[in-house]
N, CA, C and O atoms as a Tripos MOL2 file, in Angstrom:
@<TRIPOS>MOLECULE
protein
  296   295    74     0     0
PROTEIN
NO_CHARGES

@<TRIPOS>ATOM
      1 N          14.8780  -61.2510   17.7060 N.3       1 MET1
      2 CA         15.5310  -60.8430   18.9420 C.3       1 MET1
      3 C          16.0780  -59.1890   18.7540 C.2       1 MET1
      4 O          16.5620  -58.8930   17.6620 O.2       1 MET1
      5 N          16.0110  -58.3720   19.5860 N.am      2 ILE2
      6 CA         16.5090  -57.0970   19.6210 C.3       2 ILE2
      7 C          17.5660  -57.1420   20.6540 C.2       2 ILE2
      8 O          17.3690  -57.4260   21.8350 O.2       2 ILE2
      9 N          18.7950  -56.8140   20.0730 N.am      3 THR3
     10 CA         19.9270  -56.5820   20.9300 C.3       3 THR3
     11 C          20.6680  -55.4080   20.7620 C.2       3 THR3
     12 O          20.9540  -54.9990   19.6370 O.2       3 THR3
     13 N          21.0700  -54.7180   21.9880 N.am      4 PRO4
     14 CA         21.7340  -53.4570   21.4850 C.3       4 PRO4
     15 C          23.1610  -53.3680   20.7020 C.2       4 PRO4
     16 O          24.1330  -54.0840   20.9400 O.2       4 PRO4
     17 N          23.0940  -52.4410   19.8130 N.am      5 LEU5
     18 CA         24.2400  -52.3900   19.3170 C.3       5 LEU5
     19 C          25.0780  -51.1710   19.5530 C.2       5 LEU5
     20 O          24.6510  -50.0860   19.9470 O.2       5 LEU5
     21 N          26.5750  -51.5370   19.2070 N.am      6 PRO6
     22 CA         27.3930  -50.1950   19.7970 C.3       6 PRO6
     23 C          27.1520  -48.8820   19.1370 C.2       6 PRO6
     24 O          27.8710  -47.9250   19.4230 O.2       6 PRO6
     25 N          26.1870  -48.7750   18.2720 N.am      7 GLY7
     26 CA         25.9820  -47.2990   17.8860 C.3       7 GLY7
     27 C          27.2070  -46.4810   16.9330 C.2       7 GLY7
     28 O          28.3230  -46.9770   16.7780 O.2       7 GLY7
     29 N          26.9740  -45.7220   16.5900 N.am      8 ILE8
     30 CA         27.9080  -45.0660   15.5360 C.3       8 ILE8
     31 C          28.3150  -43.3670   16.0930 C.2       8 ILE8
     32 O          27.8150  -42.7700   17.0460 O.2       8 ILE8
     33 N          29.1270  -42.9970   15.3620 N.am      9 GLY9
     34 CA         29.8340  -41.5350   15.7160 C.3       9 GLY9
     35 C          29.7420  -40.8100   14.5410 C.2       9 GLY9
     36 O          29.5030  -41.3820   13.4780 O.2       9 GLY9
     37 N          29.9210  -39.4940   14.6230 N.am     10 ARG10
     38 CA         29.9680  -38.5930   13.3620 C.3      10 ARG10
     39 C          31.2620  -39.4150   12.5470 C.2      10 ARG10
     40 O          31.0010  -39.6510   11.3670 O.2      10 ARG10
     41 N          31.9820  -39.6610   12.7990 N.am     11 GLY11
     42 CA         33.1410  -40.2990   11.8050 C.3      11 GLY11
     43 C          32.5760  -41.6870   11.2180 C.2      11 GLY11
     44 O          33.3190  -42.2640   10.4250 O.2      11 GLY11
     45 N          31.8310  -42.0460   11.4030 N.am     12 ASP12
     46 CA         30.9440  -43.3360   10.7590 C.3      12 ASP12
     47 C          29.8620  -43.0230    9.7190 C.2      12 ASP12
     48 O          29.4060  -43.9210    9.0110 O.2      12 ASP12
     49 N          29.4890  -41.8680    9.6330 N.am     13 LEU13
     50 CA         28.5180  -41.1340    8.7160 C.3      13 LEU13
     51 C          28.9790  -41.0100    7.4820 C.2      13 LEU13
     52 O          30.0640  -40.4570    7.3000 O.2      13 LEU13
     53 N          28.2510  -41.4920    6.4580 N.am     14 HIS14
     54 CA         29.1220  -41.4020    4.8080 C.3      14 HIS14
     55 C          28.5600  -39.8990    4.3750 C.2      14 HIS14
     56 O          27.5200  -39.6290    3.7750 O.2      14 HIS14
     57 N          29.5700  -39.0290    4.8650 N.am     15 SER15
     58 CA         29.0240  -37.4400    4.1560 C.3      15 SER15
     59 C          28.9880  -37.4890    3.0590 C.2      15 SER15
     60 O          28.0390  -36.7700    2.7470 O.2      15 SER15
     61 N          29.5610  -38.0140    1.9130 N.am     16 GLY16
     62 CA         29.5990  -37.8630    0.3170 C.3      16 GLY16
     63 C          27.8860  -38.4270    0.0800 C.2      16 GLY16
     64 O          27.4790  -38.3920   -1.0810 O.2      16 GLY16
     65 N          27.0390  -38.8710    1.0410 N.am     17 THR17
     66 CA         26.1460  -39.5700    0.4020 C.3      17 THR17
     67 C          24.7630  -38.9780    1.1250 C.2      17 THR17
     68 O          24.4250  -39.1700    2.2930 O.2      17 THR17
     69 N          23.9480  -38.0850   -0.0460 N.am     18 ARG18
     70 CA         22.8930  -37.5820    0.4620 C.3      18 ARG18
     71 C          21.3000  -38.0790    0.3410 C.2      18 ARG18
     72 O          20.2880  -37.6440   -0.2080 O.2      18 ARG18
     73 N          21.6080  -39.0930    1.0610 N.am     19 SER19
     74 CA         20.4710  -39.8550    1.4550 C.3      19 SER19
     75 C          20.2130  -40.8070    2.6340 C.2      19 SER19
     76 O          21.3190  -41.1220    3.0730 O.2      19 SER19
     77 N          19.6180  -41.1690    3.0630 N.am     20 LEU20
     78 CA         19.4660  -41.8020    4.3950 C.3      20 LEU20
     79 C          20.3310  -43.0220    4.7250 C.2      20 LEU20
     80 O          20.4470  -43.4600    5.8690 O.2      20 LEU20
     81 N          21.0110  -43.6090    3.4990 N.am     21 TRP21
     82 CA         22.0780  -44.4550    3.4780 C.3      21 TRP21
     83 C          23.4560  -44.1500    4.0960 C.2      21 TRP21
     84 O          24.2220  -45.0500    4.4390 O.2      21 TRP21
     85 N          23.7270  -42.8800    4.2180 N.am     22 ARG22
     86 CA         24.6910  -42.1920    5.0570 C.3      22 ARG22
     87 C          24.9680  -42.9840    6.4680 C.2      22 ARG22
     88 O          26.0410  -43.3370    6.9580 O.2      22 ARG22
     89 N          23.7410  -43.1270    6.9080 N.am     23 TYR23
     90 CA         23.6710  -43.9700    8.2570 C.3      23 TYR23
     91 C          23.8070  -45.6450    7.9820 C.2      23 TYR23
     92 O          23.2950  -46.4400    8.7700 O.2      23 TYR23
     93 N          24.3890  -45.9910    7.0410 N.am     24 ALA24
     94 CA         24.5150  -47.4990    6.8550 C.3      24 ALA24
     95 C          25.3160  -48.2030    7.6470 C.2      24 ALA24
     96 O          25.1270  -49.4080    7.8190 O.2      24 ALA24
     97 N          26.4660  -47.4310    8.3170 N.am     25 ALA25
     98 CA         27.3760  -47.8320    9.3740 C.3      25 ALA25
     99 C          26.3630  -48.3550   10.8030 C.2      25 ALA25
    100 O          26.7710  -49.0610   11.7260 O.2      25 ALA25
    101 N          25.3100  -47.9210   10.6900 N.am     26 SER26
    102 CA         24.4580  -48.2970   11.7660 C.3      26 SER26
    103 C          23.5770  -49.7810   11.6920 C.2      26 SER26
    104 O          22.8300  -50.1610   12.5930 O.2      26 SER26
    105 N          23.8100  -50.4510   10.5430 N.am     27 PHE27
    106 CA         23.2590  -51.3200   10.4340 C.3      27 PHE27
    107 C          23.8440  -52.5590   10.8410 C.2      27 PHE27
    108 O          25.0680  -52.6010   10.7200 O.2      27 PHE27
    109 N          23.1970  -53.7290   11.3590 N.am     28 PRO28
    110 CA         23.9220  -54.8760   11.8690 C.3      28 PRO28
    111 C          24.7290  -55.8880   10.6560 C.2      28 PRO28
    112 O          25.6700  -56.6400   10.9120 O.2      28 PRO28
    113 N          24.1910  -55.7200    9.4930 N.am     29 VAL29
    114 CA         24.5790  -56.1850    8.4370 C.3      29 VAL29
    115 C          25.1250  -55.2940    7.2830 C.2      29 VAL29
    116 O          24.5760  -54.1960    7.2030 O.2      29 VAL29
    117 N          26.0060  -55.5320    6.4630 N.am     30 PRO30
    118 CA         26.2770  -54.7040    5.0700 C.3      30 PRO30
    119 C          24.9620  -55.2030    4.1320 C.2      30 PRO30
    120 O          24.3150  -56.2450    4.0330 O.2      30 PRO30
    121 N          24.9380  -53.9950    3.5610 N.am     31 VAL31
    122 CA         23.8350  -53.8100    2.4130 C.3      31 VAL31
    123 C          24.7590  -53.5250    1.1560 C.2      31 VAL31
    124 O          25.3690  -52.4560    1.1270 O.2      31 VAL31
    125 N          24.8840  -54.3970    0.1540 N.am     32 ALA32
    126 CA         25.7500  -54.2070   -1.0640 C.3      32 ALA32
    127 C          24.9880  -53.2970   -2.0750 C.2      32 ALA32
    128 O          25.5290  -52.4110   -2.7360 O.2      32 ALA32
    129 N          23.9890  -53.5440   -2.1050 N.am     33 ASN33
    130 CA         22.9300  -52.7190   -3.3880 C.3      33 ASN33
    131 C          21.9040  -51.8330   -2.5090 C.2      33 ASN33
    132 O          20.8410  -52.2660   -2.0640 O.2      33 ASN33
    133 N          22.3090  -50.7510   -2.3630 N.am     34 SER34
    134 CA         21.4630  -49.9600   -1.5780 C.3      34 SER34
    135 C          20.2330  -49.5950   -2.6840 C.2      34 SER34
    136 O          20.3890  -49.8630   -3.8750 O.2      34 SER34
    137 N          19.1440  -49.0340   -2.2390 N.am     35 VAL35
    138 CA         17.9670  -48.3840   -3.1370 C.3      35 VAL35
    139 C          17.4170  -47.1310   -2.4460 C.2      35 VAL35
    140 O          16.8840  -46.9460   -1.3510 O.2      35 VAL35
    141 N          17.7770  -46.2390   -3.6010 N.am     36 THR36
    142 CA         17.2120  -44.6770   -2.9780 C.3      36 THR36
    143 C          16.6820  -43.8170   -3.9360 C.2      36 THR36
    144 O          17.1320  -43.9480   -5.0750 O.2      36 THR36
    145 N          15.7090  -42.8490   -3.7160 N.am     37 MET37
    146 CA         15.3810  -41.8500   -4.5140 C.3      37 MET37
    147 C          15.9690  -40.4030   -4.0990 C.2      37 MET37
    148 O          15.7780  -39.3500   -4.7070 O.2      37 MET37
    149 N          16.6110  -40.5660   -3.1080 N.am     38 GLY38
    150 CA         17.6320  -39.2380   -2.8140 C.3      38 GLY38
    151 C          16.5970  -38.6500   -1.3650 C.2      38 GLY38
    152 O          16.5240  -37.4830   -0.9820 O.2      38 GLY38
    153 N          15.9030  -39.8160   -0.7860 N.am     39 GLU39
    154 CA         15.3410  -39.1280    0.3450 C.3      39 GLU39
    155 C          16.1630  -38.7280    1.5160 C.2      39 GLU39
    156 O          17.3150  -39.1430    1.6350 O.2      39 GLU39
    157 N          15.7150  -38.0870    2.2190 N.am     40 GLY40
    158 CA         16.2490  -37.5010    3.4220 C.3      40 GLY40
    159 C          17.2640  -36.2720    3.2250 C.2      40 GLY40
    160 O          17.5460  -35.9760    2.0640 O.2      40 GLY40
    161 N          17.8020  -35.5770    4.2190 N.am     41 CYS41
    162 CA         18.4370  -34.2860    4.1470 C.3      41 CYS41
    163 C          17.4290  -33.0960    3.5800 C.2      41 CYS41
    164 O          17.7560  -32.1170    2.9090 O.2      41 CYS41
    165 N          16.1800  -33.4470    4.0210 N.am     42 THR42
    166 CA         15.3480  -32.1660    4.0990 C.3      42 THR42
    167 C          15.6860  -30.9730    4.8100 C.2      42 THR42
    168 O          16.0610  -31.0000    5.9830 O.2      42 THR42
    169 N          15.5660  -29.9240    4.1360 N.am     43 PRO43
    170 CA         16.1150  -28.6380    4.8560 C.3      43 PRO43
    171 C          15.0380  -28.2750    6.4840 C.2      43 PRO43
    172 O          13.8720  -28.5200    6.7930 O.2      43 PRO43
    173 N          16.1080  -27.6470    7.1180 N.am     44 LEU44
    174 CA         15.6670  -27.0040    8.3760 C.3      44 LEU44
    175 C          15.5300  -25.5660    8.1820 C.2      44 LEU44
    176 O          16.6300  -25.0380    8.0160 O.2      44 LEU44
    177 N          14.4330  -24.6610    8.1430 N.am     45 VAL45
    178 CA         14.5580  -23.1740    8.3140 C.3      45 VAL45
    179 C          13.9650  -22.9710    9.5950 C.2      45 VAL45
    180 O          13.1230  -23.6690   10.1600 O.2      45 VAL45
    181 N          14.6490  -21.6710   10.0700 N.am     46 GLU46
    182 CA         14.1740  -21.0750   11.2310 C.3      46 GLU46
    183 C          13.6450  -19.9630   11.0840 C.2      46 GLU46
    184 O          14.2120  -19.0240   10.5250 O.2      46 GLU46
    185 N          12.0620  -19.9020   11.7420 N.am     47 HIS47
    186 CA         11.3740  -18.8780   11.6910 C.3      47 HIS47
    187 C          10.7200  -18.3850   13.2250 C.2      47 HIS47
    188 O          10.4750  -19.0530   14.2290 O.2      47 HIS47
    189 N          10.5890  -17.2310   13.0000 N.am     48 THR48
    190 CA          9.6110  -16.7310   14.3330 C.3      48 THR48
    191 C           8.4120  -17.5420   14.5240 C.2      48 THR48
    192 O           7.6720  -17.7740   13.5680 O.2      48 THR48
    193 N           8.1650  -18.0000   15.7270 N.am     49 TRP49
    194 CA          6.7990  -18.8380   16.0310 C.3      49 TRP49
    195 C           6.2360  -18.5460   17.6570 C.2      49 TRP49
    196 O           6.8140  -18.9670   18.6590 O.2      49 TRP49
    197 N           5.3250  -17.9530   17.6560 N.am     50 ARG50
    198 CA          4.6520  -18.0140   18.8320 C.3      50 ARG50
    199 C           5.5290  -16.8320   19.8310 C.2      50 ARG50
    200 O           5.1490  -16.6390   20.9850 O.2      50 ARG50
    201 N           6.5820  -16.1700   19.3290 N.am     51 GLY51
    202 CA          7.0240  -15.2260   20.0650 C.3      51 GLY51
    203 C           8.5140  -15.5440   20.3570 C.2      51 GLY51
    204 O           9.1830  -14.8560   21.1270 O.2      51 GLY51
    205 N           9.0580  -16.7690   19.6110 N.am     52 GLY52
    206 CA         10.0950  -17.4270   19.6100 C.3      52 GLY52
    207 C          10.6600  -17.7340   18.6000 C.2      52 GLY52
    208 O          10.0820  -17.3190   17.5960 O.2      52 GLY52
    209 N          11.9720  -18.5510   18.3390 N.am     53 ARG53
    210 CA         12.7250  -18.8530   17.0800 C.3      53 ARG53
    211 C          12.6190  -20.3480   17.1530 C.2      53 ARG53
    212 O          12.9740  -21.0440   18.1040 O.2      53 ARG53
    213 N          11.9510  -20.8530   15.7440 N.am     54 ALA54
    214 CA         11.8030  -21.9720   16.0850 C.3      54 ALA54
    215 C          12.2600  -22.7980   14.6210 C.2      54 ALA54
    216 O          12.2600  -22.1600   13.5680 O.2      54 ALA54
    217 N          12.6590  -24.3030   14.6430 N.am     55 HIS55
    218 CA         12.9650  -24.6540   13.3200 C.3      55 HIS55
    219 C          12.2010  -25.6580   12.8510 C.2      55 HIS55
    220 O          11.8720  -26.6490   13.5030 O.2      55 HIS55
    221 N          11.8560  -25.3790   11.5200 N.am     56 PHE56
    222 CA         10.8250  -26.2590   10.8890 C.3      56 PHE56
    223 C          11.5490  -26.8600    9.9340 C.2      56 PHE56
    224 O          12.2870  -26.2260    9.1790 O.2      56 PHE56
    225 N          11.3750  -28.3110    9.8850 N.am     57 LYS57
    226 CA         11.5590  -29.1320    9.1340 C.3      57 LYS57
    227 C          10.8120  -29.3740    7.7090 C.2      57 LYS57
    228 O           9.6630  -29.8100    7.7870 O.2      57 LYS57
    229 N          11.3190  -29.1480    6.4880 N.am     58 LEU58
    230 CA         10.5450  -29.1850    5.4630 C.3      58 LEU58
    231 C          10.3740  -30.4840    4.6980 C.2      58 LEU58
    232 O          10.9830  -30.7260    3.6560 O.2      58 LEU58
    233 N           9.6490  -31.1690    5.1810 N.am     59 GLU59
    234 CA          9.4590  -32.7640    4.9070 C.3      59 GLU59
    235 C           8.8860  -33.2440    3.2360 C.2      59 GLU59
    236 O           8.9320  -34.3410    2.6800 O.2      59 GLU59
    237 N           8.2600  -31.6840    2.6780 N.am     60 TRP60
    238 CA          7.7880  -31.6920    1.3420 C.3      60 TRP60
    239 C           8.7190  -31.3550    0.4970 C.2      60 TRP60
    240 O           8.2900  -31.3640   -0.6570 O.2      60 TRP60
    241 N          10.0020  -31.0100    0.6040 N.am     61 PHE61
    242 CA         11.0240  -31.0710   -0.2920 C.3      61 PHE61
    243 C          11.6000  -32.4400   -0.6540 C.2      61 PHE61
    244 O          12.4120  -32.6430   -1.5570 O.2      61 PHE61
    245 N          10.9930  -33.4900    0.2930 N.am     62 GLY62
    246 CA         11.5570  -34.7910   -0.1820 C.3      62 GLY62
    247 C          10.9960  -35.1610   -1.5730 C.2      62 GLY62
    248 O          10.0260  -34.5270   -1.9900 O.2      62 GLY62
    249 N          11.6720  -36.3800   -2.4970 N.am     63 PRO63
    250 CA         11.3220  -36.7570   -3.8690 C.3      63 PRO63
    251 C          10.0510  -37.7180   -3.5360 C.2      63 PRO63
    252 O           9.5210  -38.2800   -4.4950 O.2      63 PRO63
    253 N           9.5730  -37.9190   -2.3320 N.am     64 THR64
    254 CA          8.3420  -38.6570   -2.6560 C.3      64 THR64
    255 C           7.2230  -37.7440   -2.1470 C.2      64 THR64
    256 O           6.0910  -38.2160   -2.0470 O.2      64 THR64
    257 N           7.4450  -36.5600   -1.8420 N.am     65 GLY65
    258 CA          6.3190  -35.6160   -1.5380 C.3      65 GLY65
    259 C           5.7800  -36.0310    0.0940 C.2      65 GLY65
    260 O           4.7220  -35.6480    0.5940 O.2      65 GLY65
    261 N           6.5550  -36.6920    0.5880 N.am     66 SER66
    262 CA          5.6110  -37.2450    1.7890 C.3      66 SER66
    263 C           5.7740  -35.8320    2.8620 C.2      66 SER66
    264 O           6.5540  -34.8970    2.6820 O.2      66 SER66
    265 N           4.9040  -35.9760    3.8800 N.am     67 PHE67
    266 CA          4.6390  -35.0280    5.1380 C.3      67 PHE67
    267 C           4.0400  -35.5340    6.3350 C.2      67 PHE67
    268 O           3.1600  -36.3940    6.3180 O.2      67 PHE67
    269 N           4.4380  -35.0860    7.2290 N.am     68 LYS68
    270 CA          3.8080  -35.4040    8.4340 C.3      68 LYS68
    271 C           2.8330  -34.7680    9.0730 C.2      68 LYS68
    272 O           3.0790  -33.6670    9.5640 O.2      68 LYS68
    273 N           1.5980  -35.3180    9.1820 N.am     69 ALA69
    274 CA          0.3550  -34.9150    9.4120 C.3      69 ALA69
    275 C          -0.0730  -35.0890   11.0320 C.2      69 ALA69
    276 O           0.1450  -36.1080   11.6870 O.2      69 ALA69
    277 N          -0.5930  -34.1270   11.4280 N.am     70 ALA70
    278 CA         -0.7330  -33.7670   13.1130 C.3      70 ALA70
    279 C          -2.1080  -34.1660   12.9790 C.2      70 ALA70
    280 O          -2.8180  -33.9130   12.0060 O.2      70 ALA70
    281 N          -2.5140  -34.9330   14.2160 N.am     71 ALA71
    282 CA         -3.8730  -35.5770   14.3830 C.3      71 ALA71
    283 C          -4.8470  -34.1140   15.2270 C.2      71 ALA71
    284 O          -4.4450  -33.3060   16.0640 O.2      71 ALA71
    285 N          -5.7070  -34.2030   14.8140 N.am     72 ARG72
    286 CA         -6.7920  -33.2340   15.5450 C.3      72 ARG72
    287 C          -7.3110  -33.5580   16.8590 C.2      72 ARG72
    288 O          -7.5930  -34.7510   16.9650 O.2      72 ARG72
    289 N          -7.5350  -32.8100   17.9570 N.am     73 PRO73
    290 CA         -8.2530  -33.0670   19.0640 C.3      73 PRO73
    291 C          -9.5450  -33.4970   18.7470 C.2      73 PRO73
    292 O         -10.0380  -33.0950   17.6930 O.2      73 PRO73
    293 N         -10.2080  -34.2800   19.5110 N.am     74 SER74
    294 CA        -11.5600  -34.5190   19.5980 C.3      74 SER74
    295 C         -12.3360  -33.6220   20.1990 C.2      74 SER74
    296 O         -13.5480  -33.8160   20.2890 O.2      74 SER74
@<TRIPOS>BOND
     1     1     2 1
     2     2     3 1
     3     3     4 2
     4     3     5 am
     5     5     6 1
     6     6     7 1
     7     7     8 2
     8     7     9 am
     9     9    10 1
    10    10    11 1
    11    11    12 2
    12    11    13 am
    13    13    14 1
    14    14    15 1
    15    15    16 2
    16    15    17 am
    17    17    18 1
    18    18    19 1
    19    19    20 2
    20    19    21 am
    21    21    22 1
    22    22    23 1
    23    23    24 2
    24    23    25 am
    25    25    26 1
    26    26    27 1
    27    27    28 2
    28    27    29 am
    29    29    30 1
    30    30    31 1
    31    31    32 2
    32    31    33 am
    33    33    34 1
    34    34    35 1
    35    35    36 2
    36    35    37 am
    37    37    38 1
    38    38    39 1
    39    39    40 2
    40    39    41 am
    41    41    42 1
    42    42    43 1
    43    43    44 2
    44    43    45 am
    45    45    46 1
    46    46    47 1
    47    47    48 2
    48    47    49 am
    49    49    50 1
    50    50    51 1
    51    51    52 2
    52    51    53 am
    53    53    54 1
    54    54    55 1
    55    55    56 2
    56    55    57 am
    57    57    58 1
    58    58    59 1
    59    59    60 2
    60    59    61 am
    61    61    62 1
    62    62    63 1
    63    63    64 2
    64    63    65 am
    65    65    66 1
    66    66    67 1
    67    67    68 2
    68    67    69 am
    69    69    70 1
    70    70    71 1
    71    71    72 2
    72    71    73 am
    73    73    74 1
    74    74    75 1
    75    75    76 2
    76    75    77 am
    77    77    78 1
    78    78    79 1
    79    79    80 2
    80    79    81 am
    81    81    82 1
    82    82    83 1
    83    83    84 2
    84    83    85 am
    85    85    86 1
    86    86    87 1
    87    87    88 2
    88    87    89 am
    89    89    90 1
    90    90    91 1
    91    91    92 2
    92    91    93 am
    93    93    94 1
    94    94    95 1
    95    95    96 2
    96    95    97 am
    97    97    98 1
    98    98    99 1
    99    99   100 2
   100    99   101 am
   101   101   102 1
   102   102   103 1
   103   103   104 2
   104   103   105 am
   105   105   106 1
   106   106   107 1
   107   107   108 2
   108   107   109 am
   109   109   110 1
   110   110   111 1
   111   111   112 2
   112   111   113 am
   113   113   114 1
   114   114   115 1
   115   115   116 2
   116   115   117 am
   117   117   118 1
   118   118   119 1
   119   119   120 2
   120   119   121 am
   121   121   122 1
   122   122   123 1
   123   123   124 2
   124   123   125 am
   125   125   126 1
   126   126   127 1
   127   127   128 2
   128   127   129 am
   129   129   130 1
   130   130   131 1
   131   131   132 2
   132   131   133 am
   133   133   134 1
   134   134   135 1
   135   135   136 2
   136   135   137 am
   137   137   138 1
   138   138   139 1
   139   139   140 2
   140   139   141 am
   141   141   142 1
   142   142   143 1
   143   143   144 2
   144   143   145 am
   145   145   146 1
   146   146   147 1
   147   147   148 2
   148   147   149 am
   149   149   150 1
   150   150   151 1
   151   151   152 2
   152   151   153 am
   153   153   154 1
   154   154   155 1
   155   155   156 2
   156   155   157 am
   157   157   158 1
   158   158   159 1
   159   159   160 2
   160   159   161 am
   161   161   162 1
   162   162   163 1
   163   163   164 2
   164   163   165 am
   165   165   166 1
   166   166   167 1
   167   167   168 2
   168   167   169 am
   169   169   170 1
   170   170   171 1
   171   171   172 2
   172   171   173 am
   173   173   174 1
   174   174   175 1
   175   175   176 2
   176   175   177 am
   177   177   178 1
   178   178   179 1
   179   179   180 2
   180   179   181 am
   181   181   182 1
   182   182   183 1
   183   183   184 2
   184   183   185 am
   185   185   186 1
   186   186   187 1
   187   187   188 2
   188   187   189 am
   189   189   190 1
   190   190   191 1
   191   191   192 2
   192   191   193 am
   193   193   194 1
   194   194   195 1
   195   195   196 2
   196   195   197 am
   197   197   198 1
   198   198   199 1
   199   199   200 2
   200   199   201 am
   201   201   202 1
   202   202   203 1
   203   203   204 2
   204   203   205 am
   205   205   206 1
   206   206   207 1
   207   207   208 2
   208   207   209 am
   209   209   210 1
   210   210   211 1
   211   211   212 2
   212   211   213 am
   213   213   214 1
   214   214   215 1
   215   215   216 2
   216   215   217 am
   217   217   218 1
   218   218   219 1
   219   219   220 2
   220   219   221 am
   221   221   222 1
   222   222   223 1
   223   223   224 2
   224   223   225 am
   225   225   226 1
   226   226   227 1
   227   227   228 2
   228   227   229 am
   229   229   230 1
   230   230   231 1
   231   231   232 2
   232   231   233 am
   233   233   234 1
   234   234   235 1
   235   235   236 2
   236   235   237 am
   237   237   238 1
   238   238   239 1
   239   239   240 2
   240   239   241 am
   241   241   242 1
   242   242   243 1
   243   243   244 2
   244   243   245 am
   245   245   246 1
   246   246   247 1
   247   247   248 2
   248   247   249 am
   249   249   250 1
   250   250   251 1
   251   251   252 2
   252   251   253 am
   253   253   254 1
   254   254   255 1
   255   255   256 2
   256   255   257 am
   257   257   258 1
   258   258   259 1
   259   259   260 2
   260   259   261 am
   261   261   262 1
   262   262   263 1
   263   263   264 2
   264   263   265 am
   265   265   266 1
   266   266   267 1
   267   267   268 2
   268   267   269 am
   269   269   270 1
   270   270   271 1
   271   271   272 2
   272   271   273 am
   273   273   274 1
   274   274   275 1
   275   275   276 2
   276   275   277 am
   277   277   278 1
   278   278   279 1
   279   279   280 2
   280   279   281 am
   281   281   282 1
   282   282   283 1
   283   283   284 2
   284   283   285 am
   285   285   286 1
   286   286   287 1
   287   287   288 2
   288   287   289 am
   289   289   290 1
   290   290   291 1
   291   291   292 2
   292   291   293 am
   293   293   294 1
   294   294   295 1
   295   295   296 2
@<TRIPOS>SUBSTRUCTURE
     1 MET1         2 RESIDUE 1 A MET
     2 ILE2         6 RESIDUE 1 A ILE
     3 THR3        10 RESIDUE 1 A THR
     4 PRO4        14 RESIDUE 1 A PRO
     5 LEU5        18 RESIDUE 1 A LEU
     6 PRO6        22 RESIDUE 1 A PRO
     7 GLY7        26 RESIDUE 1 A GLY
     8 ILE8        30 RESIDUE 1 A ILE
     9 GLY9        34 RESIDUE 1 A GLY
    10 ARG10       38 RESIDUE 1 A ARG
    11 GLY11       42 RESIDUE 1 A GLY
    12 ASP12       46 RESIDUE 1 A ASP
    13 LEU13       50 RESIDUE 1 A LEU
    14 HIS14       54 RESIDUE 1 A HIS
    15 SER15       58 RESIDUE 1 A SER
    16 GLY16       62 RESIDUE 1 A GLY
    17 THR17       66 RESIDUE 1 A THR
    18 ARG18       70 RESIDUE 1 A ARG
    19 SER19       74 RESIDUE 1 A SER
    20 LEU20       78 RESIDUE 1 A LEU
    21 TRP21       82 RESIDUE 1 A TRP
    22 ARG22       86 RESIDUE 1 A ARG
    23 TYR23       90 RESIDUE 1 A TYR
    24 ALA24       94 RESIDUE 1 A ALA
    25 ALA25       98 RESIDUE 1 A ALA
    26 SER26      102 RESIDUE 1 A SER
    27 PHE27      106 RESIDUE 1 A PHE
    28 PRO28      110 RESIDUE 1 A PRO
    29 VAL29      114 RESIDUE 1 A VAL
    30 PRO30      118 RESIDUE 1 A PRO
    31 VAL31      122 RESIDUE 1 A VAL
    32 ALA32      126 RESIDUE 1 A ALA
    33 ASN33      130 RESIDUE 1 A ASN
    34 SER34      134 RESIDUE 1 A SER
    35 VAL35      138 RESIDUE 1 A VAL
    36 THR36      142 RESIDUE 1 A THR
    37 MET37      146 RESIDUE 1 A MET
    38 GLY38      150 RESIDUE 1 A GLY
    39 GLU39      154 RESIDUE 1 A GLU
    40 GLY40      158 RESIDUE 1 A GLY
    41 CYS41      162 RESIDUE 1 A CYS
    42 THR42      166 RESIDUE 1 A THR
    43 PRO43      170 RESIDUE 1 A PRO
    44 LEU44      174 RESIDUE 1 A LEU
    45 VAL45      178 RESIDUE 1 A VAL
    46 GLU46      182 RESIDUE 1 A GLU
    47 HIS47      186 RESIDUE 1 A HIS
    48 THR48      190 RESIDUE 1 A THR
    49 TRP49      194 RESIDUE 1 A TRP
    50 ARG50      198 RESIDUE 1 A ARG
    51 GLY51      202 RESIDUE 1 A GLY
    52 GLY52      206 RESIDUE 1 A GLY
    53 ARG53      210 RESIDUE 1 A ARG
    54 ALA54      214 RESIDUE 1 A ALA
    55 HIS55      218 RESIDUE 1 A HIS
    56 PHE56      222 RESIDUE 1 A PHE
    57 LYS57      226 RESIDUE 1 A LYS
    58 LEU58      230 RESIDUE 1 A LEU
    59 GLU59      234 RESIDUE 1 A GLU
    60 TRP60      238 RESIDUE 1 A TRP
    61 PHE61      242 RESIDUE 1 A PHE
    62 GLY62      246 RESIDUE 1 A GLY
    63 PRO63      250 RESIDUE 1 A PRO
    64 THR64      254 RESIDUE 1 A THR
    65 GLY65      258 RESIDUE 1 A GLY
    66 SER66      262 RESIDUE 1 A SER
    67 PHE67      266 RESIDUE 1 A PHE
    68 LYS68      270 RESIDUE 1 A LYS
    69 ALA69      274 RESIDUE 1 A ALA
    70 ALA70      278 RESIDUE 1 A ALA
    71 ALA71      282 RESIDUE 1 A ALA
    72 ARG72      286 RESIDUE 1 A ARG
    73 PRO73      290 RESIDUE 1 A PRO
    74 SER74      294 RESIDUE 1 A SER
């Protein structure tokens, strides 16, 4: 069963943690021993695109080499 949680604010984030575990306060149960490869915190870069300014998320900078693939129209 999914129930709404109260949510978290900026003060709840673990700013000294450079991984997805900085959001641990949002979990409904405490996690004693977290596992991480340093994922998260991939950079955003601003660049000109189609006549405007856009921010691009550089997912390939992650330790697992993950990326987002776009589906091609049929």
